[in-house]
N, C-alpha and C positions, 0 to 999 in steps of 0.2 A: 717777483717770482720767489717761491719758497720751496725747499726740499727737506722734508722731515724724515727721509728714509734713505740714507747713504751708507755705503760700506767701504772700508779701506782694506788694504792688504792684510790687516790684522785678522779679517775673516775671509770673505770671498771677493773682495775688490782687488783692483790692480795697482792702486797708488797708496802712498803713505798717508796717514791722517792729515799731516800738514798740507800735502798737495791737494787732498780732497777739499780742504778749506780754501786754498788758493784758487782752485778751479771754479768753485762755487762763487767766489767773489768776482772772478773774471767774467763769469756768466751772468752776473747781475743779481744773484740771489740775495734777498734781504734777510732771509732766515735759513738756517741750516741745522740739521741734527745728524750727528754721526751715530749710527745704530748698528754696529758690528754684531755678528752672531755670537752670543754667549760670552763675549769678551769685553773687557773694559780697558785693556792695555793702551789703546790709542787715544783715550780721552785727554790725557795730559798734553800730548803732542798737539792735538787739535786745539785745545784750549790756549796753548802758548801761541800758536799761529793766529788764532782768533783775536788775541789781545792786540795784534797789530792792525786789525781791520775794524770797520764800523758795523759789520754784519751782526745780526743777532744769532747766537749759537746756543743750541740746546743739547747738552749731553744726553745720550740715550743708549738703549741697548735692546737687542732683539733676542728673545729666548724661547725655548720650547720646553714645556714641562715634561719630565720623564714619563714615558708611557702614553703621551698624548700626541696627536698629530697637529693640534692647533699651535700656532706661533703668535706671540704677543710682542708688540713694540711699545716701549715705555720711554717717556721723556721726563726730564727734570729741569727746573730753572735754577736749582741751587746745589747740584751734585758737585762735590769737590774731590772726594777721595774714594770714589767707587759707588756702587749702588746702595740705596738705603734698604738693606736686607734685614 
C-alpha cells in the first residue's frame, strides 16, 4: 500500500508529521508522501522519523495558485531544504 497524499497538523491533519509517518508504517505503507497545504514546516520532522524506518518517503506539498480554484500536489525525491522554487 502507498499513500502519496497525507496531511499533518501543520495544515489540516490531526497528528504531527512524525506521527503521520509512524501511523503509515504501522498500517504497512511501503511509500508515503507528506503533502501539507502550502506549508513545508513538517518535512524535516517527517524526514527525521522516516530515517528510522524502511519505508520510502517522498517530501511533497499541496498548493493553490493565487486566483485559481485548481489545486496541485507535487512530490520530490531529493527535496532537502524546502521546495525547488
